[in-house]
C-alpha positions in Angstrom: 42.8 -34.7 -11.3 45.3 -37.1 -12.9 44.6 -40.3 -10.8 44.8 -38.6 -7.4 42.8 -40.1 -4.5 40.2 -37.9 -2.9 38.9 -39.2 0.4 35.3 -38.1 0.9 34.8 -39.0 4.5 36.9 -39.5 7.6 38.6 -42.8 7.6 37.4 -43.6 4.1 40.7 -44.8 2.8 41.2 -47.3 5.6 40.6 -50.9 4.8 41.4 -50.7 1.1 42.8 -53.5 -1.0 43.7 -54.0 -4.6 41.8 -56.2 -7.0 43.5 -58.5 -9.7 43.8 -55.5 -12.0 45.5 -53.3 -9.4 42.5 -51.0 -8.7 41.8 -49.9 -5.2 38.6 -51.5 -3.8 37.2 -51.6 -0.3 38.1 -54.7 1.8 35.1 -56.8 2.9 33.6 -55.3 6.0 30.3 -55.2 7.8 27.8 -52.5 7.1 27.4 -49.8 9.7 23.9 -49.4 11.0 22.4 -46.9 13.4 19.0 -45.8 14.6 17.9 -42.6 13.0 14.9 -41.9 15.1 14.2 -42.9 18.7 10.5 -42.0 18.5 9.1 -45.5 17.7 5.5 -44.3 17.9 6.0 -41.8 15.1 8.6 -43.5 12.9 8.8 -47.1 14.0 12.6 -47.1 14.6 14.1 -46.4 11.2 17.5 -48.1 10.7 19.9 -47.0 8.0 22.9 -48.8 6.6 26.1 -47.7 4.9 28.8 -49.3 2.8 32.3 -48.1 1.8 33.1 -47.8 -1.9 35.5 -46.3 -4.4 34.2 -44.2 -7.4 36.4 -43.6 -10.4 35.9 -41.0 -13.2 36.8 -41.3 -16.8 40.3 -39.8 -16.3 41.2 -42.4 -13.6 40.8 -40.1 -10.6 39.1 -41.9 -7.7 37.6 -41.1 -4.4 36.6 -43.2 -1.3 32.9 -42.8 -0.6 30.6 -43.8 2.3 27.3 -44.7 0.6 23.9 -44.7 2.3 22.2 -47.8 1.0 18.9 -46.5 -0.3 16.7 -49.2 -1.7 14.0 -46.6 -2.4 16.3 -44.6 -4.8 16.5 -45.6 -8.4 19.9 -44.2 -9.2 23.0 -43.6 -7.0 23.9 -40.0 -6.2 27.3 -38.5 -5.7 27.7 -35.2 -3.7 29.1 -32.3 -5.8 32.6 -32.3 -4.3 33.0 -36.0 -5.1 31.8 -36.0 -8.7 33.8 -32.8 -9.5 37.0 -34.3 -7.9 36.8 -37.4 -10.1 36.1 -35.4 -13.2 32.5 -36.3 -14.0 30.4 -34.1 -16.2 26.7 -34.3 -17.1 25.7 -36.7 -19.9 22.0 -36.1 -19.8 19.3 -34.6 -17.6 16.4 -36.6 -16.0 13.3 -35.9 -13.9 13.1 -37.5 -10.5 10.3 -37.7 -7.9 11.4 -37.1 -4.3 9.9 -38.9 -1.3 7.6 -36.0 -0.6 6.2 -36.0 -4.1 8.2 -33.1 -5.4 9.6 -33.4 -9.0 13.1 -32.2 -9.7 15.4 -32.3 -12.7 19.0 -33.5 -12.2 22.0 -34.1 -14.4 23.2 -37.7 -14.7 26.6 -39.0 -15.6 28.4 -42.4 -15.3 31.3 -43.7 -13.3 33.0 -46.9 -12.1 31.9 -48.0 -8.6 33.8 -50.6 -6.5 32.4 -52.1 -3.4 33.9 -55.1 -1.4 31.0 -57.1 -2.9 31.6 -56.2 -6.6 32.4 -53.5 -9.0 31.1 -52.1 -12.3 30.1 -49.1 -14.4 26.9 -47.3 -13.4 24.8 -44.2 -13.9 25.0 -41.6 -11.1 23.0 -38.5 -10.3 25.3 -35.5 -10.0 24.5 -34.0 -6.6 23.9 -30.3 -6.0 24.8 -28.1 -3.1 22.8 -29.4 -0.1 23.1 -33.1 -1.2 25.5 -34.0 1.6 25.3 -37.8 1.4 26.2 -40.3 -1.3 23.4 -42.7 -2.0 23.6 -46.2 -3.4 20.5 -46.9 -5.5 18.9 -50.0 -6.9 20.2 -49.6 -10.5 23.8 -49.7 -9.2 23.0 -52.7 -6.9 21.4 -54.6 -9.8 24.4 -53.8 -12.1 26.7 -55.2 -9.5 24.4 -58.2 -9.0 23.6 -57.3 -5.4 20.5 -57.1 -3.3 20.0 -55.4 0.1 18.7 -57.5 2.9 16.7 -55.0 5.0 16.5 -57.5 8.0 20.2 -58.1 8.3 21.1 -54.7 6.7 23.7 -56.4 4.5 24.4 -56.7 0.7 24.2 -60.2 -0.8 24.6 -61.6 -4.3 21.3 -61.6 -6.1 19.7 -64.7 -7.6 19.9 -64.0 -11.3 17.6 -65.5 -13.8 18.7 -66.1 -17.4 15.4 -66.4 -19.3 
């Protein structure tokens, strides 16, 4: 898709700005949080957080994405319509263990990810039908030099060690 923008969620292109190289990146904004379960006896009131981002493929096509910040996921995941729209293809296949213990094999690629807090090149799992939500995993967070604060539900620069 020769550089076309593909918004992935409603309102995803709002609040964009350009960095010093002219690329679109999200303007700084607060994470959206919401209570997923109200049954505090069973689930303890699980809270989830999202952050807006822009993903760009090798040909320059980009898409605005609303990422679920998943500090339990190793790699980030892009839903199938997003990775196809920005022109990604599989580079390798890896085995992953799901939260329920099930093992699955998924194709992995690479793309550029831009958040208001930073940007960089990262591996991404290519989502399959049924993977409805983009996930932001810890490898991407570490590549961008970010950590997720689960108490404030925000992203912060990590304290990096050079040893």
